[in-house]
C-alpha positions in Angstrom: -180.7 104.6 -144.1 -179.6 101.0 -144.1 -180.5 100.7 -140.4 -184.0 101.8 -141.0 -184.1 99.4 -144.0 -183.3 96.5 -141.7 -186.0 97.6 -139.2 -188.5 97.6 -142.1 -188.2 93.9 -142.2 -190.2 93.5 -139.0 -192.9 95.9 -140.2 -194.1 93.4 -142.7 -195.8 90.6 -140.9 -195.6 88.2 -144.0 -191.9 88.9 -144.4 -191.2 88.7 -140.7 -193.0 85.3 -140.6 -191.1 83.9 -143.7 -187.6 84.9 -142.1 -188.5 83.5 -138.6 -189.6 80.2 -140.4 -186.3 80.0 -142.4 -184.1 80.5 -139.3 -186.1 78.1 -137.2 -185.8 75.3 -139.9 -182.0 76.0 -140.3 -181.7 75.7 -136.6 -183.3 72.4 -136.6 -181.1 71.3 -139.4 -177.9 72.5 -137.3 -179.1 70.5 -134.3 -179.3 67.3 -136.4 -176.0 67.7 -137.6 -174.7 67.0 -133.9 -176.8 63.8 -133.5 -174.6 60.8 -134.1 -175.4 57.6 -135.9 -175.6 54.7 -133.5 -172.7 52.2 -133.1 -169.9 54.5 -134.0 -166.8 55.0 -131.9 -166.6 58.8 -132.1 -163.0 59.2 -130.9 -161.7 56.6 -133.5 -163.8 58.3 -136.2 -162.5 61.8 -135.3 -158.9 60.6 -135.5 -159.6 59.0 -138.8 -160.9 62.3 -140.2 -158.1 64.3 -138.7 -155.6 62.1 -140.7 -157.7 62.5 -143.8 -157.6 66.4 -143.7 -157.1 67.9 -147.1 -158.6 65.1 -149.1 -162.0 64.8 -150.7 -163.5 64.1 -147.1 -162.6 67.7 -146.3 -164.8 68.9 -149.2 -167.6 66.5 -148.5 -167.6 67.5 -144.8 -167.8 71.1 -145.8 -170.9 70.6 -147.9 -172.6 68.4 -145.1 -171.9 71.3 -142.7 -169.6 69.1 -140.5 -172.1 66.1 -140.2 -169.3 63.9 -141.5 -166.9 64.5 -138.5 -169.1 62.4 -136.1 -171.1 60.6 -138.8 -174.3 62.2 -137.7 -177.7 61.4 -138.9 -177.3 64.1 -141.7 -174.0 62.8 -142.7 -175.1 62.2 -146.4 -176.3 65.8 -146.5 -178.3 67.1 -149.3 -176.1 65.7 -152.1 -178.3 62.6 -152.8 -181.2 65.1 -153.5 -179.0 67.3 -155.8 -177.8 64.3 -157.7 -181.4 63.0 -158.1 -182.5 66.4 -159.4 -179.8 66.4 -161.9 -180.6 62.9 -163.0 -184.3 64.0 -163.4 -183.5 67.2 -165.3 -181.1 65.2 -167.7 -183.8 62.5 -168.3 -186.2 65.4 -169.2 -184.4 65.9 -172.4 -184.8 62.3 -173.6 -187.8 60.9 -171.8 -191.1 62.2 -173.4 -193.1 61.7 -170.2 -190.8 64.0 -168.2 -190.8 66.6 -171.0 -194.5 66.7 -171.0 -194.5 67.1 -167.2 -192.3 70.1 -167.8 -194.9 71.8 -169.9 -197.8 71.1 -167.5 -197.2 73.9 -165.1 -197.6 73.6 -161.4 -198.9 69.9 -161.5 -196.1 68.8 -163.6 -193.7 70.3 -161.4 -195.1 68.6 -158.3 -195.0 65.2 -160.3 -191.2 65.7 -161.0 -190.6 66.7 -157.6 -192.1 63.4 -156.4 -189.8 61.5 -158.8 -186.9 63.5 -157.3 -187.8 62.3 -153.9 -187.9 58.7 -154.9 -184.5 59.1 -156.5 -183.1 60.7 -153.4 -184.2 57.9 -151.3 -182.7 55.3 -153.8 -179.4 57.0 -154.0 -179.4 57.4 -150.2 -180.0 53.8 -149.7 -177.0 53.0 -152.0 -174.6 55.5 -150.4 -175.8 54.4 -147.0 -174.9 50.8 -147.6 -171.5 51.7 -149.0 -170.6 53.9 -146.1 -171.9 51.1 -143.6 -169.7 48.5 -145.2 -166.6 50.8 -145.6 -166.9 52.0 -142.0 -166.5 48.4 -140.8 -163.1 48.2 -142.4 -162.0 51.6 -141.1 -159.7 52.0 -138.3 -158.0 55.1 -136.6 -154.3 55.7 -136.9 -153.9 53.9 -133.5 -155.6 50.8 -135.0 -159.0 51.3 -133.1 -162.0 50.1 -135.0 -164.5 52.8 -135.9 -167.4 50.4 -135.7 -168.1 49.0 -132.3 -170.2 45.9 -133.4 -169.9 45.2 -136.9 -172.5 43.2 -138.9 -175.8 43.3 -140.7 -177.6 44.9 -137.6 -175.3 48.0 -137.8 -175.4 48.1 -141.6 -179.3 48.3 -141.5 -179.4 50.8 -138.7 -176.8 53.0 -140.6 -178.6 52.7 -143.9 -182.0 53.5 -142.4 -180.6 56.4 -140.4 -178.7 58.0 -143.1 -181.6 57.7 -145.6 -184.1 59.1 -143.0 -181.6 62.0 -142.3 -181.3 62.9 -146.0 -185.0 62.6 -146.4 -185.6 65.1 -143.5 -183.1 67.5 -144.9 -184.9 67.4 -148.3 -188.2 68.1 -146.5 -186.6 71.1 -144.6 -185.2 72.4 -147.9 -188.6 72.3 -149.6 -190.3 73.9 -146.5 -187.9 76.8 -146.6 -188.4 77.3 -150.2 -192.3 77.1 -149.9 -192.9 78.9 -146.6 -189.6 80.8 -145.9 -187.3 83.1 -147.8 -184.7 82.1 -150.4 -183.9 78.8 -152.0 -184.2 76.1 -149.4 -181.5 73.6 -150.7 -178.9 76.5 -151.3 -179.6 77.9 -147.8 -179.0 74.6 -146.1 -175.5 74.3 -147.9 -174.9 78.1 -147.0 -175.9 77.4 -143.3 -173.4 74.4 -143.3 -170.5 76.4 -144.7 -171.1 79.5 -142.5 -171.6 77.3 -139.3 -168.0 76.0 -139.8 -166.3 79.4 -140.5 -165.6 80.2 -136.9 -163.8 77.0 -136.5 -161.9 77.5 -139.7 -160.9 80.9 -138.6 -159.7 79.5 -135.2 -157.6 76.9 -137.1 -156.1 79.5 -139.2 -155.2 81.6 -136.1 -153.5 78.4 -134.5 -151.5 77.9 -137.8 -150.2 81.5 -137.5 -149.5 81.1 -133.7 -147.6 78.0 -134.2 -145.6 79.2 -137.2 -147.0 76.9 -139.7 -148.4 79.8 -141.6 -146.4 83.0 -141.9 -147.4 86.7 -142.1 -147.1 86.6 -145.8 -149.4 83.6 -146.1 -152.0 85.4 -143.8 -151.9 88.6 -146.0 -152.2 86.5 -149.2 -155.2 84.7 -147.7 -156.9 88.1 -146.6 -156.3 89.7 -150.1 -157.5 86.7 -152.0 -160.7 86.3 -149.9 -161.6 90.0 -150.2 -160.6 90.0 -153.9 -162.8 86.9 -154.8 -165.7 88.4 -152.8 -165.6 91.7 -154.4 -165.3 89.9 -157.9 -168.2 87.5 -157.2 -170.6 90.4 -156.2 -169.5 92.4 -159.3 -170.1 89.5 -161.6 -173.4 88.3 -159.9 -174.9 91.7 -160.6 -173.6 92.1 -164.1 -176.1 92.1 -166.9 -176.3 92.3 -170.6 -179.1 94.6 -171.6 -180.8 94.0 -174.8 -182.8 97.2 -175.8 -186.5 96.5 -176.6 -188.9 99.0 -178.2 -192.7 98.6 -177.9 -195.0 99.8 -180.6 -198.0 102.2 -179.9 -201.2 100.4 -180.0 -204.7 101.7 -179.2 -207.0 99.6 -176.9 -210.4 101.1 -176.8 -209.9 104.8 -175.9 -206.4 104.3 -174.3 -203.0 104.2 -176.1 -200.4 101.7 -174.8 -196.7 101.2 -175.7 -194.4 103.7 -177.5 -191.8 103.3 -174.8 -188.2 101.8 -174.7 -187.3 99.2 -172.3 -184.5 96.5 -172.1 -184.2 92.7 -171.6 -181.9 92.0 -168.8 -179.6 89.0 -169.2 -177.5 88.0 -166.3 -173.8 87.1 -167.0 -174.3 84.1 -164.5 -177.9 83.2 -165.1 -177.3 79.6 -163.3 -176.0 81.3 -160.1 -174.4 78.9 -157.5 -176.1 75.7 -158.9 -173.2 74.8 -161.3 -170.6 74.2 -158.6 -173.1 72.5 -156.3 -174.0 70.1 -159.0 -170.5 69.5 -160.1 -169.4 68.9 -156.5 -172.3 66.5 -156.1 -171.4 64.6 -159.3 -167.7 64.3 -158.4 -168.4 63.3 -154.8 -170.9 60.5 -155.3 -168.6 58.0 -156.9 -165.6 59.1 -155.0 -167.3 58.8 -151.7 -168.3 55.2 -152.6 -164.6 54.7 -153.5 -163.3 55.9 -150.3 -165.5 53.3 -148.4 -164.9 50.2 -150.7 -161.9 48.2 -149.8 -160.6 47.6 -153.4 -157.1 48.8 -154.7 -158.7 50.1 -158.0 -161.3 52.2 -156.1 -158.7 53.5 -153.7 -156.5 54.7 -156.7 -159.3 56.3 -158.3 -160.3 58.1 -155.2 -156.8 59.4 -154.7 -156.6 60.8 -158.1 -159.9 62.7 -157.5 -158.6 64.4 -154.3 -158.6 68.2 -154.4 -155.5 69.4 -155.8 -154.9 66.9 -158.4 -154.9 67.8 -162.1 -157.7 65.2 -163.0 -159.9 66.7 -160.2 -159.7 70.4 -161.7 -160.2 69.1 -165.1 -163.3 67.2 -164.4 -164.6 69.8 -161.9 -164.3 72.6 -164.4 -165.8 70.5 -167.2 -168.9 69.8 -165.0 -169.2 73.5 -164.0 -169.3 74.7 -167.5 -171.7 72.0 -168.7 -174.1 72.8 -165.8 -173.7 76.5 -166.4 -175.2 75.8 -170.0 -177.4 73.2 -169.0 -179.2 75.1 -166.1 -179.4 78.3 -168.2 -181.1 76.3 -170.9 -183.7 75.1 -168.4 -184.2 78.4 -166.7 -184.4 80.6 -169.7 -186.4 80.0 -172.9 -185.6 82.4 -175.8 -188.5 81.1 -177.8 -191.1 82.0 -175.0 -189.4 85.2 -174.5 -189.6 86.3 -178.0 -193.3 85.0 -178.2 -194.2 87.1 -175.3 -192.4 90.2 -176.6 -194.3 89.8 -180.0 -197.7 89.5 -178.2 -197.0 92.8 -176.4 -195.9 94.7 -179.4 -192.2 94.6 -178.4 -189.3 94.1 -180.8 -185.5 94.5 -180.8 -184.3 97.3 -183.0 -182.9 95.8 -186.4 -184.4 92.2 -185.6 -187.6 90.8 -186.9 -190.0 89.6 -184.3 -190.5 85.9 -183.8 -187.9 83.3 -184.8 -185.2 85.7 -185.6 -185.8 87.5 -182.2 -185.5 84.0 -180.4 -182.3 83.2 -182.3 -180.7 86.6 -181.5 -181.5 86.3 -177.8 -180.2 82.6 -177.9 -177.0 83.8 -179.5 -176.3 86.6 -177.0 -177.3 84.4 -174.2 -174.9 81.6 -175.4 -171.9 84.2 -175.5 -172.5 85.6 -172.0 -173.1 82.1 -170.5 -169.8 81.1 -171.8 -168.3 84.2 -170.0 -170.3 83.2 -166.9 -169.1 79.7 -167.0 -165.3 80.8 -167.2 -166.0 83.1 -164.3 -167.5 80.5 -162.1 -164.8 78.0 -163.1 -162.1 80.6 -162.3 -163.5 81.6 -158.9 -164.0 78.0 -157.9 -160.6 76.6 -158.8 -158.0 79.5 -159.0 -158.2 80.5 -155.3 -158.0 76.9 -154.3 -154.8 76.3 -156.3 -153.3 79.5 -155.0 -154.0 78.5 -151.4 -152.7 75.1 -152.0 -149.4 76.5 -153.0 -149.2 78.6 -149.8 -150.4 75.8 -147.6 -153.7 77.6 -146.8 -156.6 75.6 -145.7 -158.7 74.3 -148.4 -161.8 75.3 -146.6 -161.3 79.0 -147.7 -161.5 77.9 -151.4 -163.5 79.7 -154.1 -166.3 77.2 -154.3 -167.3 78.0 -150.5 -167.0 81.7 -151.1 -169.0 81.6 -154.3 -171.9 79.7 -152.5 -171.8 81.9 -149.4 -171.8 85.1 -151.4 -174.1 83.9 -154.1 -176.8 82.6 -151.8 -176.4 85.8 -149.7 -177.2 88.1 -152.7 -180.1 85.9 -154.0 -181.6 85.8 -150.4 -181.0 89.6 -149.8 -182.6 90.3 -153.2 -185.7 88.4 -152.3 -186.1 90.4 -149.0 -185.5 93.5 -151.0 -188.3 92.6 -153.3 -190.6 92.0 -150.4 -189.7 95.4 -148.9 -190.4 97.3 -152.0 -193.7 95.4 -152.8 -194.7 96.4 -149.3 -194.0 100.2 -149.8 -190.8 100.3 -147.6 -187.4 101.4 -148.5 -185.1 98.6 -149.5 -181.5 97.9 -148.3 -180.2 100.4 -151.0 -182.7 103.1 -150.2 -185.0 102.5 -153.0 -188.7 103.0 -152.3 -191.7 101.2 -153.7 -194.1 104.1 -153.0 -195.9 105.6 -155.8 -194.9 109.1 -156.6 
């Protein structure tokens, strides 16, 4: 049944086109990851990053899909775009103009997207400058300079190259969202993580072969990964269903309503956005600190390395904040209550209108707290456990949550297209009228 369901993908021309466009754009992204920035001594840079393994550089390199290893044109990754998106959304709460744009539908969304693009370029310029200056002071463990010809010519080329690279990734993500399947930005991060998994598995196998990781560590790694994946799948599908009754009403000669339905509220409404946002916020200042030759900044950067108490506290705090923040943006209890009232729907025991909105908001707040704790636990606890057993940071919970979460979301969209096109979905459900 599942094999035939996969074959059904290519029977829908529109779905087939969307998937091929998505794969083609992701392929372009992966090619760009291997195009180096001019003026860099690749061997010296590689030695420097090998020496910095296990620090924040490892995490940044994971999110950039390995682009930081050779300082490719995509070295900044998509993080400046995500940071700009966060800033615009936060400003929406306090800036009346942005709040008004949020209520103007498609035109307002396009205008906010335009502001986000401007913010992305601005942040990329700042990060590009900081990285270019920092690279000039960097040397390999052997004392070889990373930059072959330091100076303003190198700085300008690096700033322009990295800013253009991030802008291009931003464009790729938007094209995937509009013309392909799934969320473009999430899929770009997903592609970067998945592309590095074979190398991570090979490195783990080498650790086992050389005896640096014992059999017990390997078993712990496999059990933790499988348990985390199963837990993520279960929690991402979990819902709190609020019963909704629809009163009977007569329109012309037809009678509508009279049935019982439910309002599904996901435990994790925000999906993989909170850990991505939290990582972006943490990495922005600490990345600058890594490249600025100041003792105070260096001390701050070392305190924020994965594995430190301060890092985990701040990271969990940001994850919980963005779980609530993004859920508040995505789900409006007042709008849901108003639509239910217009359609003759009501929650048993709750008066329609304001009280219904308050009840939905109360339930949503409770399950969002549970969802925030779940996301924080998945992102942090496996990483802590793996640090204790000297297991590569790459297999941490954040990477697994993003990979599994994006996979579930993308497969769900493909499933929706299949059912809409009257084909069996992956689970054997059919969209045919019976």
